[in-house]
C-alpha positions as semicolon CSV with decimal commas, in nm:
position;residue;x (nm);y (nm);z (nm)
1;M;6,732;8,251;-6,156
2;T;6,736;8,080;-6,493
3;V;6,997;8,175;-6,747
4;R;6,902;8,132;-7,112
5;R;7,172;8,162;-7,368
6;V;7,087;8,279;-7,714
7;G;7,297;8,147;-7,998
8;P;7,419;8,357;-8,290
9;P;7,144;8,458;-8,529
10;Q;7,098;8,226;-8,822
11;E;7,218;8,371;-9,148
12;T;6,954;8,426;-9,411
13;A;7,016;8,230;-9,727
14;P;7,129;8,463;-10,008
15;L;6,879;8,531;-10,283
16;H;6,927;8,330;-10,599
17;R;6,911;8,507;-10,934
18;T;6,822;8,330;-11,259
19;E;6,852;8,505;-11,595
20;L;6,550;8,438;-11,815
21;G;6,705;8,518;-12,153
22;R;6,519;8,698;-12,430
23;V;6,152;8,636;-12,363
24;L;5,830;8,733;-12,539
25;V;5,551;8,839;-12,302
26;T;5,203;8,867;-12,448
27;I;4,885;8,881;-12,239
28;D;4,859;8,502;-12,254
29;D;5,223;8,460;-12,151
30;L;5,175;8,695;-11,856
31;A;4,866;8,501;-11,750
32;A;5,067;8,176;-11,762
33;L;5,339;8,331;-11,546
34;M;5,081;8,452;-11,295
35;T;4,935;8,101;-11,276
36;L;5,281;7,954;-11,214
37;L;5,365;8,203;-10,940
38;T;5,034;8,155;-10,757
39;D;5,058;7,775;-10,762
40;D;5,180;7,770;-10,399
41;T;5,059;8,107;-10,275
42;P;4,779;8,348;-10,367
43;E;4,994;8,648;-10,272
44;L;5,097;8,807;-10,600
45;H;5,164;9,174;-10,669
46;I;5,218;9,303;-11,023
47;E;5,376;9,645;-11,066
48;F;5,478;9,864;-11,357
49;D;5,641;10,205;-11,373
50;G;5,361;10,420;-11,238
51;G;5,124;10,176;-11,070
52;N;5,003;9,818;-11,038
53;F;4,734;9,587;-11,170
54;T;4,586;9,247;-11,091
55;E;4,469;9,090;-11,420
56;A;4,680;9,002;-11,723
57;E;4,419;9,153;-11,956
58;E;4,486;9,493;-11,798
59;L;4,816;9,494;-11,986
60;R;4,621;9,644;-12,277
61;T;4,556;9,962;-12,078
62;L;4,922;10,043;-12,008
63;S;5,115;10,304;-12,203
64;D;5,415;10,218;-12,418
65;I;5,642;10,327;-12,134
66;G;5,444;10,129;-11,878
67;V;5,483;9,795;-12,058
68;R;5,860;9,830;-12,074
69;S;5,905;9,733;-11,711
70;L;5,701;9,483;-11,509
71;R;5,766;9,327;-11,170
72;L;5,578;9,028;-11,031
73;Q;5,633;8,962;-10,662
74;T;5,542;8,674;-10,430
75;P;5,682;8,593;-10,084
76;K;5,929;8,348;-10,243
77;V;6,034;8,504;-10,572
78;Q;6,029;8,825;-10,774
79;V;6,028;8,833;-11,152
80;F;6,158;9,141;-11,333
81;L;6,066;9,189;-11,698
82;N;6,197;9,499;-11,872
83;S;6,355;9,611;-12,196
84;S;6,711;9,579;-12,064
85;D;6,693;9,272;-11,842
86;A;6,474;8,976;-11,749
87;F;6,541;8,769;-11,440
88;A;6,389;8,596;-11,137
89;V;6,535;8,647;-10,790
90;G;6,442;8,474;-10,466
91;E;6,453;8,118;-10,339
92;R;6,660;7,896;-10,567
93;Q;6,392;7,644;-10,665
94;E;6,125;7,904;-10,736
95;A;6,362;8,125;-10,937
96;E;6,484;7,836;-11,150
97;D;6,126;7,713;-11,202
98;V;6,039;8,047;-11,360
99;Y;6,303;7,984;-11,623
100;R;6,247;7,610;-11,663
101;L;5,867;7,608;-11,666
102;W;5,793;7,949;-11,820
103;A;6,077;8,144;-11,985
104;R;6,241;7,857;-12,173
105;A;5,934;7,807;-12,394
106;R;5,907;8,179;-12,471
107;K;6,243;8,255;-12,632
108;T;6,234;8,526;-12,896
109;Q;6,465;8,696;-13,145
110;L;6,269;9,020;-13,130
111;R;6,445;9,333;-13,014
112;S;6,348;9,492;-12,685
113;L;6,344;9,837;-12,847
114;P;6,253;9,912;-13,212
115;I;6,527;10,025;-13,448
116;P;6,461;10,388;-13,548
117;L;6,422;10,471;-13,916
118;S;6,713;10,716;-13,891
119;A;6,947;10,425;-13,812
120;Y;6,841;10,247;-14,130
121;I;6,891;10,564;-14,337
122;L;7,233;10,648;-14,194
123;T;7,364;10,295;-14,227
124;L;7,228;10,275;-14,582
125;M;7,399;10,602;-14,679
126;S;7,732;10,495;-14,529
127;T;7,714;10,152;-14,690
128;V;7,629;10,295;-15,032
129;F;7,914;10,545;-15,009
130;M;8,169;10,280;-14,912
131;L;8,060;10,039;-15,185
132;S;8,059;10,315;-15,446
133;L;8,407;10,424;-15,342
134;A;8,539;10,068;-15,363
135;V;8,394;10,021;-15,713
136;L;8,535;10,352;-15,838
137;I;8,882;10,277;-15,703
138;F;8,899;9,933;-15,860
139;A;8,756;10,067;-16,186
140;G;8,987;10,363;-16,241
141;V;9,282;10,371;-16,007
142;D;9,532;10,264;-16,277
143;E;9,438;10,558;-16,499
144;A;9,412;10,815;-16,224
145;S;9,546;11,160;-16,297
146;P;9,717;11,366;-16,023
147;M;9,388;11,548;-15,966
148;A;9,203;11,220;-15,948
149;A;9,463;11,086;-15,704
150;K;9,394;11,376;-15,471
151;G;9,026;11,302;-15,507
152;Y;9,091;10,941;-15,410
153;T;9,285;11,054;-15,102
154;L;9,003;11,282;-14,991
155;A;8,746;11,015;-15,067
156;G;8,952;10,764;-14,869
157;V;8,957;10,988;-14,560
158;V;8,585;11,055;-14,586
159;G;8,526;10,685;-14,649
160;A;8,723;10,587;-14,338
161;W;8,517;10,821;-14,121
162;S;8,205;10,693;-14,293
163;L;8,303;10,336;-14,211
164;V;8,366;10,420;-13,847
165;G;8,032;10,600;-13,824
166;S;7,853;10,315;-13,996
167;V;7,998;10,053;-13,762
168;S;7,910;10,265;-13,459
169;I;7,554;10,314;-13,580
170;W;7,511;9,946;-13,657
171;Y;7,644;9,848;-13,315
172;A;7,426;10,096;-13,127
173;A;7,114;10,014;-13,327
174;F;7,143;9,640;-13,377
175;A;7,340;9,506;-13,081
176;R;7,124;9,315;-12,836
177;G;7,164;9,198;-12,480
178;S;7,138;8,833;-12,381
179;S;6,847;8,878;-12,141
180;Y;6,545;9,108;-12,175
181;A;6,168;9,103;-12,213
182;V;5,961;9,215;-12,511
183;V;5,620;9,295;-12,363
184;I;5,339;9,300;-12,619
185;P;4,997;9,420;-12,492
186;L;4,812;9,178;-12,721
187;S;4,691;8,821;-12,694
188;L;4,917;8,557;-12,847
189;D;4,679;8,506;-13,142
190;E;4,656;8,880;-13,204
191;Y;5,034;8,909;-13,194
192;R;5,082;8,627;-13,445
193;Q;4,828;8,777;-13,683
194;N;4,995;9,117;-13,652
195;R;5,334;8,967;-13,735
196;L;5,190;8,791;-14,036
197;N;5,046;9,118;-14,168
198;Q;5,388;9,288;-14,134
199;T;5,589;9,022;-14,319
200;Y;5,527;9,154;-14,672
201;P;5,605;9,523;-14,597
202;R;5,930;9,416;-14,427
203;R;6,039;9,216;-14,729
204;S;5,953;9,508;-14,955
205;L;6,177;9,734;-14,745
206;I;6,470;9,493;-14,778
207;V;6,425;9,471;-15,155
208;T;6,407;9,851;-15,179
209;I;6,730;9,893;-14,983
210;V;6,915;9,640;-15,200
211;L;6,793;9,808;-15,520
212;A;6,896;10,149;-15,385
213;I;7,249;10,023;-15,318
214;I;7,280;9,870;-15,664
215;T;7,143;10,185;-15,830
216;A;7,379;10,414;-15,636
217;I;7,682;10,207;-15,732
218;S;7,578;10,196;-16,097
219;V;7,526;10,572;-16,110
220;G;7,863;10,628;-15,941
221;V;8,044;10,412;-16,193
222;L;7,869;10,585;-16,484
223;I;7,956;10,933;-16,358
224;W;8,316;10,835;-16,294
225;S;8,358;10,683;-16,640
226;K;8,231;11,004;-16,801
227;V;8,453;11,226;-16,588
228;T;8,770;11,028;-16,651
229;S;8,709;10,957;-17,021
230;P;8,916;11,175;-17,262
């Protein structure tokens, strides 16, 4: 009889996770990532919420919800690209190569989710109110009547709540994570042309907001001067 002793099972090396940072993913960028991942193996699976596809160009056919979360999987590494996180997990070298050879060159300052128009409006209203209140106080506090003093107190309470609301809205709308993917179902050239076409309207919006703030403050000062004048 031959006795064979079996040693303890070898422990599997833990998976290594590499954060990719804020990355822009157009059709061309996805194609480049697919090429990188299939350099050593042809086994690549690409999934999104609701299905899978095989060609980068098929990104155009996905819905807005579908492009928010992509997963590319090979036997050695998986790459997750979604609106709240972007990372590679698997063998150390392969995971770090995804960042070093692909993600590093695709850093972006774009937001993963668009800022709703309501956030702009609410923050604009709160900002205008606070600035108007500050101007009115500095302009007429020395000559304030008892009635005006009560008005200042009420305005101060409302202003404090307005400030808290404004800060909360700004934080919720404009705060960004350190690692996520912005997936754009366009080619890189199409994306650049689209951004160029949007530059002028965006600047016009900024100018409009600034003018609205200045106008609101001016009107507030004018009304206050008429109310408090003998």
